[in-house]
GUMARPA-147186 format. One line per field, with one value per atom (N, C-alpha, C, CB): residue number from 1; residue in one letter; atom name; x, y, z. Coordinates in steps of 0.1 Angstrom, whole numbers, plus 2048, in hexadecimal, padded with zeros to 3 digits. Glycine has a CB too. Layout:
i: (NUM/...)
aa: (a/...)
at: (CA/...)
X: (X/...)
Y: (Y/...)
Z: (Z/...)
END
This chain:
i: (1/1/1/1/2/2/2/2/3/3/3/3/4/4/4/4/5/5/5/5/6/6/6/6/7/7/7/7/8/8/8/8/9/9/9/9/10/10/10/10/11/11/11/11/12/12/12/12/13/13/13/13/14/14/14/14/15/15/15/15/16/16/16/16/17/17/17/17/18/18/18/18/19/19/19/19/20/20/20/20/21/21/21/21/22/22/22/22/23/23/23/23/24/24/24/24/25/25/25/25/26/26/26/26/27/27/27/27/28/28/28/28/29/29/29/29/30/30/30/30/31/31/31/31/32/32/32/32/33/33/33/33/34/34/34/34/35/35/35/35/36/36/36/36/37/37/37/37/38/38/38/38/39/39/39/39/40/40/40/40/41/41/41/41/42/42/42/42/43/43/43/43/44/44/44/44/45/45/45/45/46/46/46/46/47/47/47/47/48/48/48/48/49/49/49/49/50/50/50/50/51/51/51/51/52/52/52/52/53/53/53/53/54/54/54/54/55/55/55/55/56/56/56/56/57/57/57/57/58/58/58/58/59/59/59/59/60/60/60/60/61/61/61/61/62/62/62/62/63/63/63/63/64/64/64/64/65/65/65/65/66/66/66/66/67/67/67/67/68/68/68/68/69/69/69/69/70/70/70/70/71/71/71/71/72/72/72/72/73/73/73/73/74/74/74/74/75/75/75/75/76/76/76/76/77/77/77/77/78/78/78/78/79/79/79/79/80/80/80/80/81/81/81/81/82/82/82/82/83/83/83/83/84/84/84/84/85/85/85/85/86/86/86/86/87/87/87/87/88/88/88/88/89/89/89/89/90/90/90/90/91/91/91/91/92/92/92/92/93/93/93/93/94/94/94/94/95/95/95/95/96/96/96/96/97/97/97/97/98/98/98/98/99/99/99/99/100/100/100/100/101/101/101/101/102/102/102/102/103/103/103/103/104/104/104/104/105/105/105/105/106/106/106/106/107/107/107/107/108/108/108/108/109/109/109/109/110/110/110/110/111/111/111/111/112/112/112/112/113/113/113/113/114/114/114/114/115/115/115/115/116/116/116/116/117/117/117/117/118/118/118/118/119/119/119/119/120/120/120/120/121/121/121/121/122/122/122/122/123/123/123/123/124/124/124/124/125/125/125/125/126/126/126/126/127/127/127/127/128/128/128/128/129/129/129/129/130/130/130/130/131/131/131/131/132/132/132/132/133/133/133/133/134/134/134/134/135/135/135/135/136/136/136/136/137/137/137/137/138/138/138/138/139/139/139/139)
aa: (m/m/m/m/l/l/l/l/f/f/f/f/f/f/f/f/i/i/i/i/s/s/s/s/r/r/r/r/s/s/s/s/f/f/f/f/i/i/i/i/a/a/a/a/i/i/i/i/a/a/a/a/i/i/i/i/t/t/t/t/v/v/v/v/f/f/f/f/f/f/f/f/i/i/i/i/a/a/a/a/s/s/s/s/p/p/p/p/l/l/l/l/v/v/v/v/g/g/g/g/q/q/q/q/n/n/n/n/l/l/l/l/y/y/y/y/k/k/k/k/e/e/e/e/g/g/g/g/r/r/r/r/a/a/a/a/a/a/a/a/a/a/a/a/a/a/a/a/s/s/s/s/g/g/g/g/d/d/d/d/t/t/t/t/l/l/l/l/k/k/k/k/a/a/a/a/l/l/l/l/d/d/d/d/i/i/i/i/w/w/w/w/m/m/m/m/r/r/r/r/a/a/a/a/q/q/q/q/s/s/s/s/e/e/e/e/l/l/l/l/d/d/d/d/t/t/t/t/p/p/p/p/e/e/e/e/t/t/t/t/r/r/r/r/i/i/i/i/g/g/g/g/i/i/i/i/a/a/a/a/f/f/f/f/i/i/i/i/k/k/k/k/l/l/l/l/v/v/v/v/t/t/t/t/e/e/e/e/a/a/a/a/g/g/g/g/l/l/l/l/t/t/t/t/d/d/d/d/r/r/r/r/y/y/y/y/e/e/e/e/m/m/m/m/a/a/a/a/s/s/s/s/r/r/r/r/l/l/l/l/y/y/y/y/f/f/f/f/w/w/w/w/g/g/g/g/l/l/l/l/e/e/e/e/a/a/a/a/r/r/r/r/d/d/d/d/l/l/l/l/e/e/e/e/a/a/a/a/n/n/n/n/r/r/r/r/e/e/e/e/a/a/a/a/l/l/l/l/e/e/e/e/g/g/g/g/e/e/e/e/v/v/v/v/r/r/r/r/r/r/r/r/i/i/i/i/d/d/d/d/p/p/p/p/l/l/l/l/l/l/l/l/s/s/s/s/d/d/d/d/e/e/e/e/q/q/q/q/s/s/s/s/a/a/a/a/e/e/e/e/w/w/w/w/r/r/r/r/k/k/k/k/l/l/l/l/l/l/l/l/n/n/n/n/n/n/n/n/a/a/a/a/d/d/d/d/p/p/p/p/e/e/e/e/l/l/l/l/f/f/f/f/e/e/e/e/r/r/r/r/i/i/i/i/t/t/t/t/g/g/g/g/f/f/f/f)
at: (N/CA/C/CB/N/CA/C/CB/N/CA/C/CB/N/CA/C/CB/N/CA/C/CB/N/CA/C/CB/N/CA/C/CB/N/CA/C/CB/N/CA/C/CB/N/CA/C/CB/N/CA/C/CB/N/CA/C/CB/N/CA/C/CB/N/CA/C/CB/N/CA/C/CB/N/CA/C/CB/N/CA/C/CB/N/CA/C/CB/N/CA/C/CB/N/CA/C/CB/N/CA/C/CB/N/CA/C/CB/N/CA/C/CB/N/CA/C/CB/N/CA/C/CB/N/CA/C/CB/N/CA/C/CB/N/CA/C/CB/N/CA/C/CB/N/CA/C/CB/N/CA/C/CB/N/CA/C/CB/N/CA/C/CB/N/CA/C/CB/N/CA/C/CB/N/CA/C/CB/N/CA/C/CB/N/CA/C/CB/N/CA/C/CB/N/CA/C/CB/N/CA/C/CB/N/CA/C/CB/N/CA/C/CB/N/CA/C/CB/N/CA/C/CB/N/CA/C/CB/N/CA/C/CB/N/CA/C/CB/N/CA/C/CB/N/CA/C/CB/N/CA/C/CB/N/CA/C/CB/N/CA/C/CB/N/CA/C/CB/N/CA/C/CB/N/CA/C/CB/N/CA/C/CB/N/CA/C/CB/N/CA/C/CB/N/CA/C/CB/N/CA/C/CB/N/CA/C/CB/N/CA/C/CB/N/CA/C/CB/N/CA/C/CB/N/CA/C/CB/N/CA/C/CB/N/CA/C/CB/N/CA/C/CB/N/CA/C/CB/N/CA/C/CB/N/CA/C/CB/N/CA/C/CB/N/CA/C/CB/N/CA/C/CB/N/CA/C/CB/N/CA/C/CB/N/CA/C/CB/N/CA/C/CB/N/CA/C/CB/N/CA/C/CB/N/CA/C/CB/N/CA/C/CB/N/CA/C/CB/N/CA/C/CB/N/CA/C/CB/N/CA/C/CB/N/CA/C/CB/N/CA/C/CB/N/CA/C/CB/N/CA/C/CB/N/CA/C/CB/N/CA/C/CB/N/CA/C/CB/N/CA/C/CB/N/CA/C/CB/N/CA/C/CB/N/CA/C/CB/N/CA/C/CB/N/CA/C/CB/N/CA/C/CB/N/CA/C/CB/N/CA/C/CB/N/CA/C/CB/N/CA/C/CB/N/CA/C/CB/N/CA/C/CB/N/CA/C/CB/N/CA/C/CB/N/CA/C/CB/N/CA/C/CB/N/CA/C/CB/N/CA/C/CB/N/CA/C/CB/N/CA/C/CB/N/CA/C/CB/N/CA/C/CB/N/CA/C/CB/N/CA/C/CB/N/CA/C/CB/N/CA/C/CB/N/CA/C/CB/N/CA/C/CB/N/CA/C/CB/N/CA/C/CB/N/CA/C/CB/N/CA/C/CB/N/CA/C/CB/N/CA/C/CB/N/CA/C/CB/N/CA/C/CB/N/CA/C/CB/N/CA/C/CB/N/CA/C/CB/N/CA/C/CB/N/CA/C/CB/N/CA/C/CB/N/CA/C/CB/N/CA/C/CB)
X: (770/77C/786/779/792/79C/7A4/7A6/7A8/7B0/7BE/7AA/7C7/7D5/7DB/7DD/7E0/7E6/7F5/7E0/7FD/80B/812/812/81D/824/828/831/82C/830/824/835/818/80C/80A/800/80C/80A/815/80B/821/82C/829/839/824/821/816/81D/80C/800/805/7F5/80D/812/81A/81A/823/82B/823/835/819/810/809/806/804/7FD/806/7F9/812/81B/820/827/821/825/819/82A/80D/801/7FC/7F6/7FE/7F9/7FE/7FD/80B/810/80A/81F/808/803/7F4/803/7ED/7DF/7DF/7D8/7E8/7EA/7EE/7F4/7F7/7FC/7F0/808/7E9/7DD/7D3/7D7/7D0/7C6/7CB/7C3/7D8/7DE/7DC/7EC/7E1/7E0/7D2/7E7/7C9/7BB/7B5/7B3/7B8/7B3/7BA/7B7/7C6/7CD/7C7/7DC/7C3/7BD/7AF/7BC/7A8/79B/79C/793/7A6/7A8/7AC/7B2/7B5/7BA/7AF/7C5/7A5/79A/78F/793/791/788/77E/781/77E/774/77A/770/779/77F/778/77D/76B/764/767/755/769/76C/77A/76C/784/791/791/79A/78A/789/783/781/779/772/77C/766/783/78D/798/795/79D/7A7/7A1/7AD/795/78F/78E/781/78D/78D/79A/78A/7A5/7B2/7B3/7BD/7AD/7AE/7A9/7A7/79E/798/79E/789/7A4/7A9/7B8/7A6/7BF/7CE/7D1/7D5/7DC/7E0/7EA/7E7/7F1/7FA/7F6/808/7F8/7F5/7FD/7F7/7F7/7FD/7FE/7F4/80A/80D/808/81C/80B/807/7F8/80B/7F0/7E2/7DD/7DB/7E2/7DF/7E2/7E6/7EE/7F2/7EA/801/7E8/7E0/7D2/7E0/7CC/7BE/7BD/7BA/7C5/7C4/7C6/7CD/7D0/7D3/7C7/7DF/7C0/7B5/7A9/7B1/7A6/79B/79D/79A/7AA/7AD/7AC/7BB/7B1/7B1/7A2/7B8/79A/78C/783/787/788/781/775/77B/777/76C/76D/76E/768/769/762/762/757/751/759/744/765/76E/77B/771/77C/788/78B/787/781/784/789/777/783/787/795/77D/798/7A5/7B0/7A5/7AD/7B6/7B9/7B1/7AE/7AF/7B8/7A2/7B5/7BC/7CB/7B6/7CD/7DB/7E3/7DB/7DE/7E4/7E5/7DD/7DC/7DC/7E8/7CF/7EA/7F5/803/7F4/803/810/812/80F/809/80B/814/7FE/817/820/82D/821/835/842/84D/843/84A/853/857/84E/862/865/869/871/870/874/868/87D/85E/852/84A/849/84C/845/84E/83D/85A/864/860/871/85A/856/84C/851/842/837/83D/82C/846/84C/855/853/85C/865/85C/86D/851/848/842/83D/83F/839/843/833/84F/85A/85D/867/85D/85E/853/85F/847/83B/83C/82E/840/841/84E/840/858/865/865/86E/85E/85F/859/857/852/84C/855/83E/860/868/874/86E/879/885/891/888/89C/8A7/8AC/8B3/8AB/8AF/8A5/8AF/898/88E/890/880/892/894/89F/896/8AB/8B7/8B4/8C3/8AD/8AA/8A0/8A3/896/88D/894/881/89C/8A4/8AD/8AC/8B3/8BC/8B3/8C3/8A8/89F/89B/892/898/894/8A0/88F/8AB/8B7/8BB/8C3/8B9/8BC/8B0/8C0/8A6/89A/895/89D/895/891/882/899/87B/86C/868/867/871/86E/868/87A/86B/866/857/86C/851/842/83D/83D/843/83F/841/847/84C/84F/844/85D/841/837/829/836/826/819/818/817/823/823/825/82E/827/829/81C/82F)
Y: (973/970/96A/966/96F/96A/95F/976/955/94B/94C/93D/94B/94B/93D/955/938/92B/92D/922/928/92A/922/928/926/91E/911/926/910/903/8FA/905/8FF/8F6/8F0/8FD/8F9/8F4/8EA/900/8ED/8E3/8D6/8E9/8D6/8C9/8C2/8CC/8C9/8C3/8BD/8CE/8C4/8BE/8B2/8C9/8B2/8A7/89B/8AA/89D/892/88C/897/895/890/887/89C/88B/883/876/88B/877/86B/861/86E/866/85E/858/866/85E/85A/84C/863/849/83B/831/83B/835/82C/828/833/832/82E/824/83B/825/81B/80E/820/80E/802/7FB/804/803/7FD/7F8/808/7FF/7F9/7EC/803/7EC/7DF/7D4/7E2/7D7/7CC/7C8/7D1/7D2/7CF/7C6/7DC/7C9/7C1/7B3/7C7/7B2/7A5/79C/7A7/7A2/79B/796/7A4/79E/79A/78E/7A5/78F/785/778/789/779/76D/766/771/76E/768/762/772/764/75E/768/753/774/77E/786/788/780/786/793/77D/794/7A0/7AC/79E/7A9/7B3/7B8/7AE/7AF/7B4/7BD/7A7/7B9/7C1/7CF/7BA/7CF/7DC/7E5/7D9/7DF/7E7/7ED/7DE/7E5/7E9/7F3/7DE/7F2/7FC/80A/7F7/80A/817/81F/816/818/81D/829/813/828/832/840/82E/83F/84B/850/84A/847/84A/84E/83F/84A/84C/857/83F/85E/869/864/874/859/853/845/854/840/832/828/830/81D/812/806/80F/804/7F8/7EB/7F8/7E9/7DC/7D9/7DB/7E4/7E2/7DF/7EF/7E6/7E3/7D4/7EC/7D0/7C2/7B8/7C0/7BA/7B1/7B0/7B5/7BB/7BB/7B3/7CA/7B5/7AE/79F/7B3/79C/78E/787/78D/78D/787/786/790/790/78F/784/79D/782/777/76A/779/768/75C/758/75C/762/75F/75D/76A/761/760/769/752/775/77F/787/788/782/788/796/77F/798/7A5/7B0/7A3/7AC/7B6/7B7/7B2/7B1/7B2/7C0/7A9/7C8/7D6/7DE/7DC/7DD/7E4/7DF/7E2/7D2/7CD/7D3/7BE/7D4/7DB/7E9/7D9/7F0/7FF/800/805/7F8/7F9/7F5/7F0/7EB/7E6/7F2/7DA/7F8/803/80F/807/812/81D/81A/81E/80E/80B/80D/7FC/80C/80E/81D/806/825/834/839/83B/831/835/838/82A/840/843/841/852/83D/83A/82B/83E/828/81A/814/818/81B/815/811/81F/81A/817/80B/823/808/7FE/7F2/803/7F2/7E8/7DA/7EA/7D6/7C8/7C3/7C5/7CC/7C9/7C8/7D3/7D2/7D2/7C6/7DF/7C2/7B6/7AA/7B4/7A9/79E/79E/79D/7AA/7AC/7A9/7BA/7AE/7AB/79C/7B3/795/786/780/781/784/77E/781/784/78C/790/78B/79F/789/786/77B/783/770/765/769/759/774/779/783/77F/788/792/78C/79B/793/78F/790/798/78A/78B/79A/783/7A1/7AF/7B7/7B5/7B5/7BC/7B8/7B9/7AC/7A7/7AE/798/7AF/7B5/7C4/7B4/7CA/7D9/7DB/7DE/7D3/7D4/7D2/7CA/7C8/7C6/7D2/7B9/7D7/7E3/7EF/7E7/7F1/7FC/7F9/7FD/7ED/7E9/7EC/7DB/7E7/7E8/7F7/7E1/7FF/80D/816/813/80F/816/821/81D/81D/827/826/824/831/830/82D/83D/82D/829/81B/82A/813/805/805/7FE/80E/80F/810/81B/819/81B/80E/826/807/7FB/7F0/7F6/7EF/7E5/7E9/7E4/7F5/7FA/7F8/809/7FA/7F9/7EB/801/7E1/7D3/7CD/7CB)
Z: (8BE/8C6/8BC/8D2/8BC/8B4/8BB/8AF/8B3/8B9/8B3/8B6/8BC/8B7/8B8/8C0/8AD/8AD/8AB/8A2/8B5/8B4/8A9/8C2/8A5/89B/8A1/896/8AD/8B3/8B3/8C2/8B6/8B5/8A7/8BA/89D/88F/88C/885/890/88D/894/892/8A0/8A7/8A0/8B6/89C/895/888/892/880/874/876/86C/880/884/887/88F/890/894/888/89F/87F/873/86B/86B/868/860/867/85C/874/87C/87C/88A/87E/880/873/886/868/85B/858/850/858/856/860/856/86C/876/872/884/86D/869/85E/863/854/849/84F/83F/858/85E/866/868/86D/875/86B/87D/860/857/851/84C/84D/848/852/844/85E/869/86C/875/86C/86F/864/871/858/84D/84D/840/850/851/85C/854/867/872/86E/87F/867/862/858/85C/84F/845/84C/83B/856/85D/865/867/86A/871/867/87A/85A/851/84C/856/850/84C/840/858/835/828/825/81D/826/822/82B/821/838/842/83F/850/83C/838/82C/836/822/816/819/80B/821/824/82C/82D/835/83D/833/847/82A/821/816/819/813/809/810/805/81D/824/822/832/81F/81F/815/81B/809/7FF/805/7F3/80C/811/81F/813/826/833/834/83D/82A/82A/820/826/824/81C/811/824/814/80A/807/80F/7FB/7F8/801/7E9/803/80B/802/818/7FE/7F5/7FA/7F1/807/80D/80C/81C/80E/80E/800/813/7F6/7E8/7E4/7DF/7E8/7E4/7EC/7E7/7F9/801/7FC/810/7F8/7F3/7E7/7F1/7DD/7D0/7D2/7C6/7DB/7DE/7E5/7E8/7EF/7F6/7EC/802/7E4/7DB/7D1/7D3/7CC/7C3/7C9/7BD/7D5/7DC/7DF/7EA/7E3/7E6/7DA/7EF/7CE/7C2/7C1/7C0/7C7/7C8/7BB/7D4/7B0/7A3/7A3/799/7AB/7AC/7B2/7B4/7B8/7BE/7B6/7CC/7AA/7A2/79E/796/79A/796/7A1/790/7AD/7B9/7BD/7C5/7BC/7BF/7B6/7BE/7A9/7A0/7A4/792/7A7/7AA/7B7/7AC/7C1/7CE/7CC/7D8/7C4/7C1/7BA/7B7/7B0/7A9/7B2/79D/7BB/7C5/7CE/7CD/7D2/7DB/7D5/7E0/7C8/7C0/7BD/7B3/7C1/7C0/7CB/7C0/7D5/7E0/7DA/7EB/7E0/7DA/7E4/7D6/7F0/7FB/7FB/809/7F4/7F2/800/7E8/808/815/81D/81C/81E/826/820/826/813/80D/808/801/80D/809/80A/811/815/817/80C/825/80A/801/7F3/802/7EF/7E2/7DF/7E0/7EA/7E8/7E4/7F5/7EB/7E9/7DB/7F3/7D6/7C9/7BE/7C8/7C0/7B7/7B6/7BA/7C1/7C1/7B9/7CF/7BB/7B4/7A5/7B9/7A1/793/78C/791/793/78E/783/799/785/77B/76D/780/76D/761/75A/763/760/75B/753/766/74A/743/74D/736/74A/753/755/74E/74A/74A/753/73C/752/75A/769/755/76B/779/780/779/779/77E/781/775/777/779/785/76C/786/791/79F/790/79F/7AC/7AF/7AB/7A5/7A7/7AC/79A/7A6/7AB/7BA/7A2/7BD/7CB/7D4/7CB/7D1/7D9/7DB/7D3/7D1/7D2/7D8/7C4/7DC/7E1/7D7/7EE/7CA/7C0/7BD/7B2/7BF/7BE/7AF/7C2/7A6/798/798/78F/7A2/7A3/7A3/7AF/7A9/7A9/79B/7B2/793/785/77D/77F/77F/778/77B/77B/787/78B/785/79B/786/781/772/784/76B/75C/757/757/760/75C/758/768)
END
């Protein structure tokens, strides 16, 4: 038996996929934040580690939150994973979707930058230039 799939069905499926994908990332981020807030550090980390396999696009907030929590908790056995997840998060290219996380990261790194670098990074951020991801990664 042949199945016929209409173009409108395919268009709807693709639209739902692209709308739902960011929501999955947002849910994983919030779920991990809730676990961390309740004191369950390992559960939060496990939730965020799933992001790489469950999301189609990197989630900057998750990478930053993961490395921050690992560092705060002194979980040295997770440093390598924290670094991988941090850099994975910086593979995102949608600055607007990741603006809040990037603003925080620029604020944290800013004291280590030269005045020239700081001005350049702020310009990239203000212009929503995805080059900022590369600059942070290369720092």
